[in-house]
Structure formats: structure tokens, C-alpha cells
C-alpha positions in Angstrom: -43.2 -96.0 77.0 -45.7 -98.3 75.3 -44.0 -98.0 71.9 -40.4 -98.3 73.1 -39.6 -94.6 72.5 -36.4 -93.7 74.3 -35.3 -90.5 72.4 -37.3 -87.4 71.4 -35.9 -84.5 69.3 -37.5 -81.1 68.9 -36.6 -79.8 65.3 -37.5 -76.3 66.0 -35.1 -73.3 66.2 -37.7 -71.2 68.1 -38.2 -73.9 70.8 -38.2 -71.5 73.7 -40.4 -68.7 72.4 -43.5 -70.4 73.8 -41.8 -71.0 77.1 -44.8 -71.9 79.2 -46.1 -74.5 76.7 -42.5 -76.0 76.5 -42.3 -76.3 80.3 -45.7 -77.9 80.4 -44.5 -80.6 78.1 -41.4 -81.2 80.3 -43.6 -81.4 83.4 -45.7 -84.0 81.7 -42.6 -86.2 80.9 -41.6 -86.0 84.6 -45.2 -86.7 85.8 -45.2 -89.9 83.7 -41.7 -90.8 84.9 -40.5 -91.3 81.4 -36.8 -92.1 81.2 -36.0 -90.8 77.9 -33.2 -88.6 76.2 -34.4 -85.3 74.7 -32.6 -83.2 72.0 -33.1 -79.9 70.4 -30.6 -80.3 67.5 -31.7 -77.0 65.9 -30.4 -75.0 68.9 -31.7 -72.4 71.1 -31.1 -68.7 71.2 -28.9 -67.5 74.0 -31.1 -64.5 74.9 -33.9 -67.0 76.0 -31.6 -69.0 78.3 -32.4 -68.9 82.0 -31.0 -71.0 84.8 -34.3 -72.4 86.1 -35.3 -73.3 82.5 -32.0 -75.1 81.9 -32.3 -77.0 85.1 -35.8 -78.1 84.2 -34.5 -79.2 80.8 -31.6 -81.1 82.3 -33.7 -82.9 85.0 -36.3 -83.9 82.3 -33.8 -85.7 80.0 -31.9 -83.1 77.8 -28.3 -84.6 77.4 -26.9 -82.1 74.9 -27.4 -78.4 74.6 -26.8 -76.5 71.3 -26.5 -72.7 71.6 -26.8 -70.5 68.4 -23.6 -68.3 68.3 -23.7 -67.7 64.6 -21.1 -64.9 64.5 -19.1 -62.8 66.9 -19.1 -59.8 64.5 -21.8 -57.4 65.9 -21.9 -55.5 62.5 -22.7 -58.7 60.6 -25.3 -59.7 63.2 -27.0 -56.3 62.7 -27.0 -56.8 58.9 -28.5 -60.2 59.4 -31.2 -58.7 61.7 -30.0 -61.1 64.4 -29.2 -58.7 67.3 -29.9 -61.5 69.7 -26.7 -63.2 68.6 -24.2 -61.1 70.4 -21.1 -62.2 72.2 -22.4 -61.0 75.6 -25.6 -63.0 75.5 -23.7 -66.0 74.3 -21.3 -65.8 77.2 -24.0 -65.3 79.7 -25.8 -68.4 78.3 -22.7 -70.5 78.5 -22.2 -69.6 82.2 -25.8 -70.3 82.9 -25.4 -73.7 81.1 -22.4 -74.5 83.3 -24.3 -73.7 86.5 -27.2 -75.9 85.3 -24.8 -78.9 84.9 -23.4 -78.9 81.4 -19.6 -79.3 81.3 -17.6 -76.9 79.2 -15.2 -78.7 77.0 -17.6 -81.7 76.4 -19.6 -82.4 73.4 -22.7 -82.1 75.5 -22.4 -78.3 75.2 -22.1 -77.0 71.7 -22.2 -73.8 69.6 -23.6 -73.3 66.1 -21.5 -71.3 63.8 -23.2 -70.2 60.6 -21.6 -69.9 57.2 -22.6 -69.8 53.5 -24.5 -66.5 53.9 -24.6 -63.7 51.3 -21.9 -61.1 51.7 -20.3 -62.9 54.6 -16.8 -62.1 55.8 -15.0 -65.4 55.8 -12.4 -64.2 58.3 -15.2 -63.5 60.7 -16.5 -67.1 60.2 -13.0 -68.5 61.1 -12.8 -66.2 64.1 -16.2 -67.1 65.2 -15.4 -70.9 65.1 -12.2 -70.2 67.1 -14.0 -68.3 69.6 -16.7 -71.0 69.9 -14.0 -73.6 70.4 -12.5 -71.7 73.3 -15.8 -71.0 75.0 -17.6 -74.3 74.8 -15.2 -76.8 73.1 -17.6 -78.2 70.6 -18.3 -76.4 67.3 -21.2 -77.3 65.1 -20.8 -75.8 61.5 -24.2 -74.8 60.1 -24.7 -74.0 56.4 -27.2 -71.2 55.8 -30.5 -71.9 54.2 -32.5 -68.8 53.1 -36.0 -69.1 54.6 -38.8 -67.7 52.5 -40.4 -64.8 54.2 -37.3 -63.8 56.2 -35.7 -60.5 55.6 -32.6 -62.0 54.1 -34.6 -64.0 51.6 -36.6 -60.9 50.6 -33.5 -59.0 50.2 -31.9 -61.5 47.8 -35.0 -63.0 46.3 -34.3 -61.8 42.8 -30.9 -63.4 42.8 -32.1 -66.7 44.2 -34.9 -67.0 41.7 -32.6 -66.0 38.8 -30.1 -68.7 39.9 -32.6 -71.4 40.4 -34.5 -70.9 37.2 -31.5 -70.3 34.9 -31.5 -73.8 33.6 -35.3 -73.8 32.9 -36.3 -76.1 35.8 -39.3 -75.4 37.9 -38.4 -73.8 41.1 -38.5 -76.0 44.3 -37.9 -75.2 48.0 -35.2 -77.9 48.0 -33.2 -75.6 45.9 -32.6 -73.4 48.9 -30.9 -76.1 50.9 -27.7 -74.9 52.4 -25.9 -78.0 51.2 -26.4 -76.7 47.7 -24.6 -73.5 48.6 -27.3 -71.1 47.2 -25.0 -68.1 47.6 -21.8 -69.5 46.2 -22.0 -67.6 43.0 -23.3 -64.4 44.8 -20.2 -64.4 47.2 -17.7 -64.7 44.3 -18.2 -61.0 43.7 -16.3 -60.5 47.0 -14.0 -63.6 46.8 -13.3 -64.3 43.1 -11.3 -67.5 44.1 -14.2 -69.0 46.1 -15.2 -72.6 45.2 -17.6 -75.1 46.7 -14.7 -77.0 47.9 -13.6 -74.0 50.1 -16.9 -74.3 52.0 -16.2 -78.0 52.5 -12.8 -77.2 53.8 -14.2 -74.5 56.2 -16.8 -77.0 57.4 -14.0 -79.6 57.9 -11.8 -77.0 59.8 -14.8 -76.4 62.3 -15.2 -80.1 62.8 -11.6 -80.6 63.5 -11.7 -78.0 66.1 -13.6 -80.6 68.1 -11.0 -83.4 67.4 -13.7 -85.9 68.4 -12.9 -88.3 65.7 -9.4 -88.8 66.9 -9.4 -88.5 70.7 -13.2 -88.8 71.3 -13.2 -85.5 73.2 -12.6 -81.8 72.4 -9.4 -80.0 73.2 -8.7 -76.6 74.6 -7.5 -74.4 71.8 -5.9 -72.1 74.4 -4.3 -74.9 76.4 -0.9 -76.6 76.6 -0.1 -79.7 74.8 0.9 -81.0 71.4 -2.5 -80.8 69.8 -3.5 -77.2 70.6 0.0 -75.9 70.1 0.3 -77.5 66.7 -3.2 -76.3 65.7 -2.4 -72.7 66.6 1.0 -72.8 64.7 -0.8 -74.2 61.6 -3.6 -71.4 61.8 -0.8 -68.7 61.9 1.3 -70.2 59.2 -1.8 -70.6 56.9 -3.0 -67.0 57.6 -0.7 -64.7 59.7 -3.7 -62.5 60.4 -5.1 -65.2 62.7 -2.2 -64.3 65.1 -3.9 -61.0 66.0 -7.2 -62.7 66.7 -5.6 -65.5 68.7 -3.9 -62.9 70.9 -7.0 -60.8 71.5 -9.6 -63.5 71.9 -11.1 -63.6 75.3 -10.5 -67.3 75.9 -7.3 -67.4 77.9 -3.6 -67.4 76.8 -3.5 -68.3 73.1 0.2 -68.1 72.2 
């Protein structure tokens, strides 16, 4: 604590792959009796979650937990080569987190929902966000950034380079930033009406599922009360197909 550090963040989405090294670092924090808050804002994969591990993390100083849900559509997950992102593993991870002390319905337990991918199904993105809201309460929208060397990058490399160099500029890694919507034009082949503002609206929709700006806490989408009832009615009025999902979603009585 010599330098007054009170918070530490691990910006690594593969944080738990080297489990023993990670546990050794947590043990060192406890050995030195450091009173700090620790965060992993890039999230952790549900398939790597274990009860003893989460207990260690919480005891050491982890205040928030971010789980990578990404999508509830197994077919899409297979196309992304992300078989680890299945609903079953996510639900098990949520239950383990609950047993380890994280409260469901608080903003201490969060689920990442990815969007902005090539060939994505926008209805599946909305359904994934609704499902995440039901299961953990706090939804974190995450725009997709193609990572050089990944299978998705290699698959769409020709498109990415042709788009980036179309205006004669020198290619730069920052051009892949998800905030720049690298697959917006690509996805217009499926959704001709798609605009950048639609992605901003989708992001806003996910943030409003948390309702944190108004009431400083999340709300139960499947629960009683003015807020969840009005939210469900709005979803159905906007897109009647949502009613089918709300009725079939495994998160309690929806209608």
C-alpha cells in the first residue's frame, strides 16, 4: 500500500486459463493483508468457474463479477467457435456465483452480451439480453472487436482490409475497434435498413434493462410492478415476436 493503490483491474479475458498462477497472486494479496478492491472488467468464461475459485476471489477483494454470456443461440455460438458460451454452462456459473456470495439482481453480478458481429441475428441479440436480465439482473453490452489471428478475423479478413483501405488510408489496428462498427456494412446484406444508430439503440436497450440510472438498482423483468410490466408491454408492442420468447424464457412467469 506504499503508493496508495486501492483498486486493481485485470484487463484480460483469459484470466482464469492459468488458474494456479492467478490463485498464487490472490494468495499474495492476502498474505500482505492488502485491503483492496479487485476487478476483471473483461469478464471470465463460465466454463472455468468453480466454487472454491470464486470464494477465493471474493475473499481477496473481488467486488464485481462479469460472466461472458455472449449469446443464447447454440448454433450461433458454434459458428463463432465459442462452444463454451452455452446456456447450461452460464446457468451453472450463475448458481456457483450465488453460492460464493454474489447477489443475483445486483450490479455486482453481470453478464456480457456481445453484438456487432458479422452475420449476427439481431433477434437473438435481443433475446440474449432479455435472458441475461432475467438470470443475473445486470446486462453489459459489448461491441465486437475482431481480433487478428482469431478464426472470425481470418474468415472476414478480406472484407475488413477492403473496408479499411477503401479511402486510401494506411491500415491501423484501431480501425478494428468495435465502437467503429467494423461489420456495419457487411451486415446490411442481411438487414438493408441497418444503420449505426440502430446499434446505439440496441446498446441503449441493454443498458435500460439494468434501470440503474433511474432507480440505482436493477429490476426483475419477470416480476410484478409498474416498471417490469410496462417494459414487457413495450417489447411486445414494438415486436410481437418477443411475446413468444418472453413466454418460453426460463426465468419465471413473464406475462
